[in-house]
C-alpha positions in Angstrom: -0.2 0.0 0.2 2.8 2.3 0.5 4.4 1.5 -2.4 1.5 2.2 -4.2 1.0 5.6 -2.6 4.6 6.8 -3.3 4.2 5.6 -7.0 1.2 7.8 -7.2 3.0 10.5 -5.9 5.8 10.3 -8.2 3.3 10.3 -11.3 1.6 13.4 -9.9 4.8 15.3 -9.2 5.9 14.3 -13.0 2.8 16.1 -14.3 2.9 18.8 -11.9 6.5 19.2 -10.6 5.7 22.4 -8.7 3.1 20.5 -6.7 5.3 18.9 -4.2 6.0 21.9 -2.2 8.1 24.0 -4.3 7.0 27.4 -5.6 5.0 27.3 -8.7 6.7 28.9 -11.6 5.4 32.3 -12.8 4.7 32.5 -16.5 4.1 35.7 -18.5 1.3 36.1 -20.7 0.7 38.6 -23.3 -2.4 39.7 -25.2 -4.5 42.3 -27.3 -5.7 45.1 -25.2 -8.7 46.1 -27.3 -10.2 42.6 -28.6 -13.3 42.5 -26.6 -15.1 40.3 -25.7 -12.1 38.0 -26.0 -9.6 40.0 -24.2 -9.4 43.5 -23.3 -8.6 46.2 -20.7 -11.7 47.2 -18.6 -12.6 50.6 -17.0 -10.3 49.6 -14.3 -7.5 49.0 -16.8 -7.6 45.3 -15.8 -7.6 42.4 -18.2 -11.1 40.8 -18.7 -12.6 38.8 -21.3 -13.3 35.2 -22.3 -9.7 34.4 -22.8 -8.9 35.8 -19.3 -11.4 33.5 -17.8 -10.0 30.5 -19.7 -6.6 31.5 -18.3 -7.8 31.7 -14.7 -9.2 28.0 -15.4 -5.8 26.8 -16.8 -3.9 28.3 -13.7 -6.3 26.5 -11.4 -5.9 23.1 -13.2 -2.5 23.3 -13.7 -1.1 24.9 -10.5 1.0 27.2 -12.7 1.1 31.0 -11.9 0.3 33.1 -15.0 0.5 36.9 -15.0 -1.4 38.5 -18.1 -0.2 41.7 -19.5 -2.2 43.5 -22.4 -0.8 45.8 -25.2 -1.1 46.3 -28.9 -1.5 43.1 -30.8 1.5 43.0 -33.2 3.8 44.2 -30.1 2.3 41.1 -28.1 3.2 38.7 -30.8 6.5 39.8 -31.0 7.3 39.6 -27.3 6.5 35.8 -27.3 8.3 35.4 -30.6 11.4 36.9 -29.0 11.4 34.8 -25.9 10.8 37.9 -23.6 7.2 36.6 -22.8 5.7 32.9 -22.7 2.5 32.6 -23.6 0.4 34.6 -26.5 -3.3 34.9 -25.2 -5.7 34.2 -28.2 -4.5 33.5 -31.4 -5.8 31.7 -34.7 -3.8 29.0 -36.0 -2.5 29.4 -39.5 0.1 27.4 -41.7 2.3 30.7 -41.7 2.1 31.1 -38.1 2.8 27.3 -37.3 6.5 28.4 -38.6 7.0 30.5 -35.5 4.5 29.4 -32.8 3.2 25.9 -31.2 -0.4 26.0 -30.7 -2.5 24.8 -27.8 -5.6 22.5 -27.9 -8.2 24.9 -29.6 -11.1 26.3 -27.4 -12.9 28.1 -29.9 -13.5 28.2 -33.8 -13.1 31.6 -35.5 -14.5 33.1 -38.4 -13.1 35.9 -40.3 -16.0 38.0 -42.0 -16.5 41.1 -44.2 -18.1 44.2 -42.4 -19.6 46.9 -44.7 -21.9 49.8 -44.3 -25.7 48.9 -44.2 -26.3 50.9 -47.6 -23.2 49.4 -49.5 -24.6 46.9 -52.1 -21.4 46.8 -54.1 -19.4 44.4 -51.8 -21.3 41.2 -51.1 -18.4 38.7 -51.2 -14.7 38.5 -50.9 -14.0 39.0 -54.8 -15.6 42.3 -54.5 -12.8 43.8 -52.1 -10.6 44.2 -54.9 -10.0 47.8 -55.8 -11.6 48.7 -52.5 -10.4 50.4 -49.4 -10.0 47.3 -47.0 -9.3 47.8 -43.6 -7.6 45.1 -41.4 -6.0 45.1 -38.0 -2.2 44.8 -38.1 -1.0 41.2 -37.5 -4.6 39.9 -37.6 -4.9 36.5 -39.2 -7.2 38.2 -42.0 -4.2 40.4 -43.1 -2.5 36.8 -43.9 -5.7 35.5 -45.5 -6.1 38.5 -48.0 -2.3 38.7 -48.8 -2.4 35.1 -50.0 -5.7 35.4 -51.8 -4.9 39.0 -53.3 -1.2 39.9 -53.3 -1.5 43.4 -54.9 -4.5 44.3 -52.7 -3.8 47.7 -51.0 -4.7 47.2 -47.2 -5.4 50.0 -44.5 -3.8 48.8 -41.3 -5.3 49.5 -37.9 -3.9 49.0 -34.1 -7.5 47.4 -33.2 -10.5 46.4 -34.8 -12.3 49.2 -32.9 -10.5 51.6 -34.7 -11.1 49.9 -38.0 -14.8 49.8 -37.5 -15.0 53.4 -36.7 -13.3 54.4 -39.8 -15.6 52.2 -41.6 -18.7 53.9 -39.9 -17.4 57.3 -41.1 -16.5 56.3 -44.7 -12.8 56.4 -44.4 -12.6 52.7 -45.8 -15.1 50.6 -47.6 -15.0 47.3 -45.7 -13.3 45.9 -42.8 -12.1 42.3 -42.7 -11.9 40.8 -39.2 -13.2 38.6 -36.5 -16.9 38.2 -36.2 -17.3 38.0 -32.5 -15.0 40.8 -32.0 -16.9 43.1 -34.5 -20.3 42.2 -33.5 -19.2 42.8 -29.9 -18.3 46.5 -31.0 -21.4 46.7 -33.1 -23.7 46.0 -30.3 -21.9 47.7 -27.7 -22.1 51.2 -29.8 -25.7 50.4 -31.2 -24.6 50.1 -34.7 -26.8 47.2 -35.7 -28.4 50.0 -38.2 -25.2 51.1 -39.5 -22.7 48.2 -39.9 -23.6 44.8 -41.4 -22.0 41.5 -42.1 -21.8 40.2 -46.0 -21.0 37.0 -47.7 -19.9 33.6 -46.3 -17.1 33.6 -43.6 -13.5 33.9 -45.6 -12.1 31.5 -43.2 -12.9 29.6 -40.0 -9.9 28.5 -38.2 -8.9 27.0 -34.5 -8.3 29.5 -31.7 -6.3 28.9 -28.6 -3.1 29.9 -26.8 0.2 30.1 -28.4 3.9 29.5 -27.4 7.2 30.1 -29.1 7.9 27.3 -31.2 9.8 24.5 -29.5 8.5 25.3 -26.0 7.0 21.6 -25.5 7.0 21.7 -21.9 4.9 24.5 -21.4 2.7 23.6 -24.4 2.1 20.1 -22.8 0.9 21.6 -19.2 -1.5 24.3 -21.1 -3.0 21.6 -23.3 -3.7 19.0 -20.3 -5.3 22.0 -18.2 -7.5 23.0 -21.5 -8.5 19.3 -22.1 -9.7 18.6 -19.0 -11.6 21.8 -18.7 -13.2 21.0 -22.2 -14.1 17.6 -20.6 -15.5 19.0 -17.5 -17.7 21.4 -19.4 -16.0 24.6 -18.1 -15.1 25.9 -21.5 -18.5 25.3 -22.8 -20.0 27.4 -19.7 -17.6 30.2 -20.5 -18.8 30.2 -24.2 -22.3 30.3 -23.1 -21.7 33.2 -20.7 -19.7 35.2 -23.3 -21.2 34.2 -26.6 -24.8 33.0 -25.7 -27.4 32.8 -28.4 -28.8 36.5 -27.5 -25.7 37.8 -26.5 -25.2 40.4 -29.3 -28.7 41.2 -29.7 -29.0 42.2 -25.9 -29.0 45.7 -25.0 -27.4 47.1 -21.9 -31.2 47.5 -20.5 -31.8 43.8 -20.9 -28.6 42.7 -19.4 -29.6 45.0 -16.4 -33.1 43.4 -16.3 -31.5 40.1 -16.2 -29.3 41.1 -13.1 -32.4 42.6 -11.5 -34.1 39.3 -11.7 -31.6 37.6 -9.5 -31.8 40.3 -7.3 -35.6 40.4 -7.0 -35.7 36.6 -6.5 -36.0 37.0 -2.7 -38.7 39.8 -2.4 -42.2 39.6 -1.6 -44.7 37.5 -3.9 -46.5 40.7 -4.7 -43.5 42.7 -5.7 -42.1 39.5 -7.7 -45.6 39.4 -9.4 -45.4 43.0 -10.1 -42.0 42.8 -11.7 -42.8 39.8 -13.8 -45.6 42.0 -15.2 -43.4 44.8 -16.3 -41.1 42.4 -17.7 -44.0 40.8 -19.8 -44.8 44.1 -21.1 -41.1 44.9 -22.0 -40.8 41.7 -23.7 -43.9 42.7 -25.9 -42.2 46.0 -26.7 -39.0 44.0 -27.5 -40.8 41.7 -29.9 -42.5 44.6 -31.5 -39.2 46.6 -31.9 -37.7 43.4 -33.3 -40.3 43.0 -35.7 -39.9 46.5 -36.6 -36.2 46.1 -37.1 -36.8 43.1 -39.3 -39.2 45.1 -41.4 -36.9 47.9 -41.9 -34.0 45.4 -42.7 -36.2 43.9 -45.3 -37.0 47.4 -46.7 -33.1 48.3 -46.9 -32.5 45.2 -48.8 -35.1 45.9 -51.4 -33.5 49.3 -51.4 -30.3 47.7 -52.4 -31.7 45.4 -55.0 -33.5 48.1 -56.7 -30.3 50.5 -56.8 -28.2 47.5 -57.8 -30.6 46.8 -60.8 -30.1 50.5 -61.8 -26.5 50.6 -61.4 -26.3 47.4 -63.5 -28.0 48.7 -66.3 -25.7 51.7 -66.4 -22.8 49.2 -66.1 -23.8 47.2 -68.9 -24.6 50.2 -71.4 -21.2 52.0 -70.7 -18.8 50.4 -68.3 -16.5 53.6 -68.1 -19.4 55.6 -66.8 -20.0 53.0 -64.3 -16.5 52.5 -63.3 -16.3 56.6 -63.0 -19.3 56.7 -60.5 -17.8 54.1 -58.3 -14.7 56.2 -58.1 -16.4 59.3 -57.6 -18.6 57.4 -54.8 -15.3 56.6 -52.9 -14.0 60.2 -53.2 -17.4 61.8 -52.2 -18.0 59.6 -49.2 -14.5 60.4 -47.8 -15.2 64.2 -48.0 -18.8 63.7 -46.7 -16.9 61.8 -43.6 -14.5 64.7 -43.1 -17.5 67.2 -43.2 -18.9 65.1 -40.6 -22.3 64.4 -42.3 -24.8 62.4 -40.3 -25.7 58.8 -41.4 -28.8 59.8 -43.1 -26.8 62.5 -45.2 -24.1 59.8 -45.8 -26.7 57.4 -47.2 -28.2 59.8 -49.5 -24.7 60.9 -50.6 -23.7 57.3 -51.1 -26.7 56.8 -53.5 -26.6 60.0 -55.1 -23.0 59.9 -56.2 -23.3 56.1 -57.4 -26.2 57.4 -59.6 -25.3 60.8 -60.6 -24.7 59.9 -64.3 -27.7 57.6 -64.6 -29.4 60.0 -67.1 -26.7 59.0 -69.8 -28.9 55.8 -70.0 -30.8 58.0 -72.2 -28.1 59.4 -74.7 -27.7 58.0 -78.1 -24.5 55.4 -78.3 -23.1 57.5 -81.3 -23.0 60.2 -78.8 -22.2 58.7 -75.5 -19.7 56.3 -76.7 -17.8 58.8 -79.4 -14.3 58.6 -79.1 -13.7 62.0 -80.9 -14.7 65.7 -80.1 -18.2 66.3 -79.6 -20.1 68.7 -81.8 -21.8 71.6 -80.3 -25.1 70.1 -80.9 -23.6 66.7 -79.3 -22.6 68.6 -76.4 -26.1 70.0 -75.7 -27.5 66.7 -75.7 -25.1 65.4 -73.3 -25.9 68.4 -71.0 -29.4 66.9 -70.9 -28.2 63.8 -68.7 -28.6 65.8 -65.3 -32.4 66.6 -66.0 -33.0 62.9 -67.2 -31.3 61.3 -64.3 -33.5 63.4 -62.0 -36.7 62.3 -64.0 -35.4 58.7 -63.5 -35.1 58.8 -59.9 -37.3 61.6 -58.4 -40.5 59.4 -58.2 -38.8 56.9 -55.8 -39.2 58.2 -52.1 -36.0 57.0 -50.8 -34.1 58.3 -53.7 -35.5 61.9 -53.8 -32.1 63.4 -52.4 -30.2 61.2 -54.9 -32.2 62.6 -57.6 -31.1 66.1 -56.3 -27.4 65.2 -56.7 -28.0 63.7 -60.4 -29.7 67.0 -61.2 -27.3 69.7 -59.8 -24.1 67.9 -60.1 -23.0 70.0 -62.9 -23.9 73.3 -61.4 -21.1 75.9 -60.4 -20.5 77.8 -57.3 -20.3 80.9 -59.2 -23.6 80.2 -60.8 -22.1 79.4 -64.3 -23.0 75.8 -64.6 -26.0 73.8 -65.7 -28.8 73.1 -66.0 -30.3 75.5 -63.7 -27.4 78.2 -63.2 -27.7 78.0 -59.4 -25.3 79.6 -57.3 -23.6 79.5 -53.8 -25.5 77.6 -50.9 -28.7 77.5 -53.5 -26.9 74.4 -54.9 -27.5 71.5 -52.3 -24.5 70.6 -50.3 -24.5 66.9 -51.4 -24.4 67.8 -55.1 -21.6 70.2 -54.2 -19.7 67.5 -52.8 -20.3 65.3 -55.7 -19.2 68.1 -58.1 -15.6 68.0 -56.6 -15.3 64.3 -56.6 -16.6 64.3 -60.1 -14.1 66.7 -61.3 -11.2 65.3 -59.6 -11.9 61.8 -60.9 -12.5 62.8 -64.4 -9.2 64.6 -64.5 -7.1 61.6 -63.1 -8.8 58.7 -64.9 -7.4 57.2 -68.0 -9.9 57.3 -71.1 -9.4 55.4 -74.4 -8.8 59.0 -75.8 -6.6 60.2 -73.2 -4.2 59.6 -70.5 -5.2 60.7 -67.1 -3.4 63.8 -65.5 -0.9 63.3 -62.5 -3.0 63.6 -59.4 -1.1 66.6 -57.9 -1.9 68.5 -61.1 -5.7 67.7 -60.8 -5.5 68.8 -57.0 -3.9 72.0 -58.3 -6.8 72.6 -60.6 -9.5 72.0 -57.8 -7.5 74.5 -55.9 -7.4 77.1 -58.9 -11.3 76.9 -59.2 -11.9 77.1 -55.4 -14.6 79.6 -55.0 -15.8 79.8 -58.5 -16.6 76.1 -59.8 -16.3 74.7 -56.4 -17.8 75.3 -53.0 -14.5 76.3 -50.8 -15.6 74.5 -47.7 -16.2 71.3 -49.7 -12.5 72.0 -51.5 -11.1 72.3 -48.0 -12.4 68.9 -46.7 -11.2 67.5 -50.2 -7.5 68.4 -49.1 -7.8 67.1 -45.7 -8.4 63.5 -47.0 -5.2 62.8 -49.0 -6.5 62.5 -52.5 -3.5 60.6 -53.5 -5.2 57.5 -51.7 -7.9 57.5 -54.8 -5.1 57.1 -57.5 -5.4 53.5 -59.1 -2.1 51.9 -58.9 
């Protein structure tokens, strides 16, 4: 019997050598400081999140002491790679990363998805990201994924997913590719469900867990054993239910407070409990009605998108250069609008208006619209009719009323010498004045079958030259602040 006890003790010590009275080793773990809900710094500047809770379970089961420290994600990766730190908290596995890190048993499967603005219809899958302004978090697996699929793609790098989604919201990028759970957490927390959406199928689904420097097998084995035990015991599943439950992202802060109040009110008098349940029932009905209204609005928005996509496709099939020009004008105009701090409704109207500003050209004869040589005076007068035609095409559709104004007025000049109505100054709607600057800049820098585009800096000087005459000075000032060079096709 004594021999059996000694043998069992030896086995225990071989698995957890620091359990036999000696001090448990202290391991240094690092992770992203803004990757909520997985790992982030809370209001008290302390590490918090799903991955931190998993780390506590690993500590308890292994007997190890683990000290977490959070920082910018790319910096955290380098700390472990250099051997300065021991454990990388929360990392998606990829073949490229496996060259430098060893990965633990996964405790989640991550999805990399595309986030776009609600009103966006031209990005619906990853192939549509080509020639767009695509945001990624520096060092995230999305960067590796896009680099592998599209080596020539120009990416916009951000220190955190929060920063990337904020710039998407104000129109400085066209799409953000990142983690589904982290992105949805930011959207729910900031009430952006009606502003940002996820499109297409996930680009990739990958295992997610902790990582250590390549070759650190002893530490990897200890972490794996603790994670495997926690998965078998159901602890990992309980944490997933806590952090990513079915209604997690849809729940508002008020709903979470109600759930907390339910626990507090559990022990109160029966009469108070009945009253509380009555209020809760009413609130549930309100929430159901709100959900139904949101669903109806979502269906209406989708119908808008289908309509606009059909109109735009008609223009694209008729004259692809005009369609391509409209897309580029749209990107420039949206950046200007964001810089001028337009509200969400104004940005949506600017988006549709600039995409459809040349829709009137559908009614221009091919021999004039597609002519490669110089237009005659008569032909030019016909071309000048396209703003009015575009207006008549769009004006009777209620949600395109402001877009119709952009189509009608985008050829007006600030000094009143434009067409078709010779409007002047502030009498021209602001969205049309923004479109005018974007339209002129893109027309100057774009290559055409009959000429080469002008250098972007020459085009900028031309815009400045006509500030206050052809163009609204405020719009020009905003245009100069958005780095116009970014819109030059490489």
